[in-house]
N, C-alpha and C positions, 0 to 999 in steps of 0.2 A: 382984436377980432380975427385978424388974419391967422394968428397962431392957433386959435381955437378952431377955426374953419379947417386949417390944414391938418390938425390933429384928428378932427372928426372924419375927414376924408381918407386918412391913412389907417384908421383903426376900424376893424370889422364889428366892433361892439354894437353899434346901432342896427346894423343889418342883421346881426345874429338875434337881437331882441325882436326885431320886426318879423323875422322868419318864424320865431317861436309863436308870436301872436297869430300869424296867418296860418301856419302849418299845424300847430298843436291846439290852439284855442278856436280858431276859425272865425266865421262871421260874428260880429258883435252888434247885433241890432239893439237899439235902445230898449232897456228893460229885460233883455234876455239873460239867461243863465250864463251864456258865454261872455256877455258884457261884464257881469259881476265877477266872473272868474278872472277876466283880464285885469280888472281893477285890483283884485286881491293879489294876483300874481305880480303885477308891476309894483305894488306896495312892498311886497317881500323882496323883490329885486333891488329896490331903492334902499330898503333897510340893510340889505347885505352890503351895500356900498357905503353904509354909514350914515345915511340920511334919517332924520326923524320924520316919520310919515304918519299922518292922521287921515283916515278915510272919512270924509264928510257924508252924512246921509243926505240923499237927494230924492225928491219925488220924480220918478220918471214913468211916463205912461208906458204900459206894457202893450206891445203890439204882437198879435198872433197872426202869422202869415196864413192865408187861406189856401185852398187848393189852386194849383196853377193849371191854366188851360190855355190853349192857343188854337186859332182857326186860320188856315191859309185861305185867303179869299181870292187870290189870283196868283198865277205863276205862268210865265211864258211856256206854252206847250203842254200845260196840264189843265185838267178840268177844275173849275173853281169849287170852293167849299169843301176842302179836305180838312179833317181835324188832325190834331198833332199825332195821334196814333196811326192814322192812315199814312201820313208823311213818313213816319219812322219805318213803316213796313217797306216803303218804296225807296228809302235812302240807301239801303244796303249795299 
């Protein structure tokens, strides 16, 4: 186990793969196109390494993110009840 750990810590392979997932594929919310792309990409990477890979079908609830909003209810020295757009104007 120590040899495996030491090899993993000295080889940038895992970090390179992780960087690709985060920088190129992006967030992978369950049921999203990015999640499916990540599965397919990783399967191809493993096949390139000589592994036999089978992607199992799974039922995953698809979640659609709604509009994001925020309200600043209090802040020291500021009037309460600013919305996010007002805050952005004053952040400058």
